[in-house]
C-alpha atoms as an extended CHARMM CRD file, in Angstrom:
* protein
*
       107  EXT
         1         1  UNK       CA            -26.6040000000      -20.6430000000       -5.6340000000  PROA      1               0.0000000000
         2         2  UNK       CA            -24.2150000000      -18.0130000000       -4.3800000000  PROA      2               0.0000000000
         3         3  UNK       CA            -25.6370000000      -14.6690000000       -3.2170000000  PROA      3               0.0000000000
         4         4  UNK       CA            -24.6930000000      -11.9260000000       -5.6740000000  PROA      4               0.0000000000
         5         5  UNK       CA            -23.9460000000       -8.1670000000       -5.3920000000  PROA      5               0.0000000000
         6         6  UNK       CA            -25.4290000000       -6.5140000000       -8.5300000000  PROA      6               0.0000000000
         7         7  UNK       CA            -24.6430000000       -2.8970000000       -8.2610000000  PROA      7               0.0000000000
         8         8  UNK       CA            -21.3640000000       -0.9100000000       -8.4240000000  PROA      8               0.0000000000
         9         9  UNK       CA            -20.6850000000        0.0950000000       -4.7690000000  PROA      9               0.0000000000
        10        10  UNK       CA            -17.8950000000        1.7650000000       -3.0320000000  PROA      10              0.0000000000
        11        11  UNK       CA            -16.7920000000        1.5870000000        0.6320000000  PROA      11              0.0000000000
        12        12  UNK       CA            -14.7330000000        4.3100000000        2.4490000000  PROA      12              0.0000000000
        13        13  UNK       CA            -13.0180000000        4.8210000000        5.8210000000  PROA      13              0.0000000000
        14        14  UNK       CA            -10.4820000000        7.0340000000        7.3740000000  PROA      14              0.0000000000
        15        15  UNK       CA             -6.8680000000        6.0260000000        7.6560000000  PROA      15              0.0000000000
        16        16  UNK       CA             -7.3630000000        4.8800000000       11.3480000000  PROA      16              0.0000000000
        17        17  UNK       CA            -10.7670000000        3.4740000000       10.7790000000  PROA      17              0.0000000000
        18        18  UNK       CA            -11.7760000000       -0.1640000000        9.7530000000  PROA      18              0.0000000000
        19        19  UNK       CA            -12.9870000000       -0.7220000000        6.3040000000  PROA      19              0.0000000000
        20        20  UNK       CA            -16.1900000000       -2.5500000000        6.3210000000  PROA      20              0.0000000000
        21        21  UNK       CA            -17.1150000000       -4.5770000000        3.2040000000  PROA      21              0.0000000000
        22        22  UNK       CA            -20.1500000000       -6.9470000000        3.1140000000  PROA      22              0.0000000000
        23        23  UNK       CA            -19.0320000000      -10.5070000000        3.9280000000  PROA      23              0.0000000000
        24        24  UNK       CA            -21.0510000000      -11.8760000000        1.2380000000  PROA      24              0.0000000000
        25        25  UNK       CA            -18.9070000000      -10.1980000000       -1.3330000000  PROA      25              0.0000000000
        26        26  UNK       CA            -15.5390000000      -10.8800000000        0.4800000000  PROA      26              0.0000000000
        27        27  UNK       CA            -16.2600000000      -14.7610000000        0.4780000000  PROA      27              0.0000000000
        28        28  UNK       CA            -16.7500000000      -14.6700000000       -3.3340000000  PROA      28              0.0000000000
        29        29  UNK       CA            -13.2580000000      -13.1740000000       -4.0360000000  PROA      29              0.0000000000
        30        30  UNK       CA            -11.2070000000      -16.3660000000       -5.0070000000  PROA      30              0.0000000000
        31        31  UNK       CA             -8.6450000000      -14.7740000000       -7.3280000000  PROA      31              0.0000000000
        32        32  UNK       CA             -6.0030000000      -11.7960000000       -7.1160000000  PROA      32              0.0000000000
        33        33  UNK       CA             -5.2500000000      -10.4600000000      -10.6270000000  PROA      33              0.0000000000
        34        34  UNK       CA             -1.9230000000       -8.5250000000      -11.1420000000  PROA      34              0.0000000000
        35        35  UNK       CA             -2.0800000000       -6.4060000000      -14.2870000000  PROA      35              0.0000000000
        36        36  UNK       CA              1.0770000000       -5.4360000000      -15.9390000000  PROA      36              0.0000000000
        37        37  UNK       CA              0.9970000000       -1.7790000000      -17.6240000000  PROA      37              0.0000000000
        38        38  UNK       CA              3.4970000000        0.5500000000      -18.9840000000  PROA      38              0.0000000000
        39        39  UNK       CA              2.9300000000        3.1480000000      -16.2570000000  PROA      39              0.0000000000
        40        40  UNK       CA              2.2360000000        1.1750000000      -13.0660000000  PROA      40              0.0000000000
        41        41  UNK       CA              1.1380000000       -2.3950000000      -12.1670000000  PROA      41              0.0000000000
        42        42  UNK       CA             -2.1080000000       -2.7240000000      -10.3080000000  PROA      42              0.0000000000
        43        43  UNK       CA             -4.0720000000       -5.5930000000       -8.5760000000  PROA      43              0.0000000000
        44        44  UNK       CA             -7.7020000000       -6.4750000000       -8.0360000000  PROA      44              0.0000000000
        45        45  UNK       CA             -9.7540000000       -9.4230000000       -6.7760000000  PROA      45              0.0000000000
        46        46  UNK       CA            -12.6090000000      -11.2510000000       -8.3080000000  PROA      46              0.0000000000
        47        47  UNK       CA            -14.8880000000      -14.2840000000       -8.0680000000  PROA      47              0.0000000000
        48        48  UNK       CA            -14.1790000000      -15.7430000000      -11.4620000000  PROA      48              0.0000000000
        49        49  UNK       CA            -12.8460000000      -15.0730000000      -14.8910000000  PROA      49              0.0000000000
        50        50  UNK       CA            -13.1690000000      -16.4650000000      -18.5820000000  PROA      50              0.0000000000
        51        51  UNK       CA            -11.8790000000      -15.7230000000      -22.0690000000  PROA      51              0.0000000000
        52        52  UNK       CA            -14.6840000000      -14.5420000000      -24.3300000000  PROA      52              0.0000000000
        53        53  UNK       CA            -14.1250000000      -13.5860000000      -28.0000000000  PROA      53              0.0000000000
        54        54  UNK       CA            -10.5470000000      -12.4490000000      -27.3590000000  PROA      54              0.0000000000
        55        55  UNK       CA            -11.2080000000      -10.6250000000      -24.1010000000  PROA      55              0.0000000000
        56        56  UNK       CA            -10.7390000000      -11.5260000000      -20.5540000000  PROA      56              0.0000000000
        57        57  UNK       CA            -13.8210000000      -11.1020000000      -18.4080000000  PROA      57              0.0000000000
        58        58  UNK       CA            -13.5470000000      -10.8730000000      -14.7380000000  PROA      58              0.0000000000
        59        59  UNK       CA            -16.5650000000      -11.0940000000      -12.4360000000  PROA      59              0.0000000000
        60        60  UNK       CA            -17.4630000000       -9.4300000000       -8.9840000000  PROA      60              0.0000000000
        61        61  UNK       CA            -14.3460000000       -7.2920000000       -9.0050000000  PROA      61              0.0000000000
        62        62  UNK       CA            -12.9770000000       -5.3550000000       -6.1170000000  PROA      62              0.0000000000
        63        63  UNK       CA            -10.3790000000       -2.7150000000       -6.7110000000  PROA      63              0.0000000000
        64        64  UNK       CA             -8.4480000000       -0.8700000000       -3.8790000000  PROA      64              0.0000000000
        65        65  UNK       CA             -8.9530000000        2.8680000000       -4.8590000000  PROA      65              0.0000000000
        66        66  UNK       CA             -7.6720000000        4.3280000000       -1.6810000000  PROA      66              0.0000000000
        67        67  UNK       CA             -6.4570000000        7.9610000000       -1.7580000000  PROA      67              0.0000000000
        68        68  UNK       CA             -2.7790000000        8.5250000000       -0.9240000000  PROA      68              0.0000000000
        69        69  UNK       CA             -0.8590000000       11.7330000000       -0.0530000000  PROA      69              0.0000000000
        70        70  UNK       CA              2.3900000000       12.7590000000       -1.7940000000  PROA      70              0.0000000000
        71        71  UNK       CA              4.3480000000       10.6150000000        0.7480000000  PROA      71              0.0000000000
        72        72  UNK       CA              2.3860000000        7.4820000000       -0.1840000000  PROA      72              0.0000000000
        73        73  UNK       CA              0.5570000000        7.4860000000        3.0940000000  PROA      73              0.0000000000
        74        74  UNK       CA             -3.2150000000        6.5270000000        3.0530000000  PROA      74              0.0000000000
        75        75  UNK       CA             -5.5130000000        9.5940000000        3.3730000000  PROA      75              0.0000000000
        76        76  UNK       CA             -8.7380000000        7.6670000000        2.7520000000  PROA      76              0.0000000000
        77        77  UNK       CA             -9.1880000000        3.9050000000        2.5460000000  PROA      77              0.0000000000
        78        78  UNK       CA            -11.5620000000        3.0650000000       -0.2530000000  PROA      78              0.0000000000
        79        79  UNK       CA            -12.4850000000       -0.1010000000       -2.3630000000  PROA      79              0.0000000000
        80        80  UNK       CA            -14.7680000000       -0.0410000000       -5.3350000000  PROA      80              0.0000000000
        81        81  UNK       CA            -16.8230000000       -3.0010000000       -6.5060000000  PROA      81              0.0000000000
        82        82  UNK       CA            -17.6030000000       -3.5720000000      -10.2420000000  PROA      82              0.0000000000
        83        83  UNK       CA            -19.8900000000       -6.4040000000      -11.4220000000  PROA      83              0.0000000000
        84        84  UNK       CA            -17.5000000000       -7.0500000000      -14.3030000000  PROA      84              0.0000000000
        85        85  UNK       CA            -14.1780000000       -5.8050000000      -15.5880000000  PROA      85              0.0000000000
        86        86  UNK       CA            -12.8530000000       -6.7100000000      -19.1210000000  PROA      86              0.0000000000
        87        87  UNK       CA             -9.1470000000       -6.6950000000      -20.2670000000  PROA      87              0.0000000000
        88        88  UNK       CA             -8.2640000000       -6.7400000000      -23.7690000000  PROA      88              0.0000000000
        89        89  UNK       CA             -4.3450000000       -6.8360000000      -24.9150000000  PROA      89              0.0000000000
        90        90  UNK       CA             -3.1700000000       -6.3670000000      -21.3370000000  PROA      90              0.0000000000
        91        91  UNK       CA             -0.7990000000       -8.8130000000      -19.7070000000  PROA      91              0.0000000000
        92        92  UNK       CA             -1.8600000000      -10.1770000000      -16.3450000000  PROA      92              0.0000000000
        93        93  UNK       CA             -1.2110000000      -12.9030000000      -13.7930000000  PROA      93              0.0000000000
        94        94  UNK       CA             -3.6660000000      -14.7820000000      -11.8470000000  PROA      94              0.0000000000
        95        95  UNK       CA             -3.0600000000      -15.9510000000       -8.1730000000  PROA      95              0.0000000000
        96        96  UNK       CA             -5.2600000000      -17.4100000000       -5.4460000000  PROA      96              0.0000000000
        97        97  UNK       CA             -6.5330000000      -14.6670000000       -3.3570000000  PROA      97              0.0000000000
        98        98  UNK       CA             -5.1290000000      -14.6190000000        0.3360000000  PROA      98              0.0000000000
        99        99  UNK       CA             -7.8540000000      -15.5470000000        2.8710000000  PROA      99              0.0000000000
       100       100  UNK       CA             -6.5560000000      -13.5390000000        5.7350000000  PROA      100             0.0000000000
       101       101  UNK       CA             -7.4890000000       -9.9170000000        4.5170000000  PROA      101             0.0000000000
       102       102  UNK       CA             -9.7250000000       -8.1150000000        2.1950000000  PROA      102             0.0000000000
       103       103  UNK       CA             -8.3520000000       -5.5290000000       -0.3470000000  PROA      103             0.0000000000
       104       104  UNK       CA             -7.8350000000       -2.1930000000        1.3240000000  PROA      104             0.0000000000
       105       105  UNK       CA             -7.2190000000       -3.6520000000        4.7880000000  PROA      105             0.0000000000
       106       106  UNK       CA             -3.9680000000       -2.9530000000        6.3740000000  PROA      106             0.0000000000
       107       107  UNK       CA             -1.8970000000       -5.8420000000        8.0230000000  PROA      107             0.0000000000
């Protein structure tokens, strides 16, 4: 059985520092989800998803919540873990998560 992270957690690093996320969590992220909204599209990564009673349920979710300045430059690298996220009436697209980098890491 895969090791699970059961609490909401947040990891931060300065703009020139490496963002360190537990490896056990990174290995679980199999999907990248792109959510299309009226204001701004956003993405997150998760370990799995299912349709339950008309709502899409995503498990072990990591969302890039980095702080940007007015120029769009990263002031604070930050990712947030949520055990579960649910979407209702929101269009989205599922892609395989790239293996080369974790969310919030710069290339």
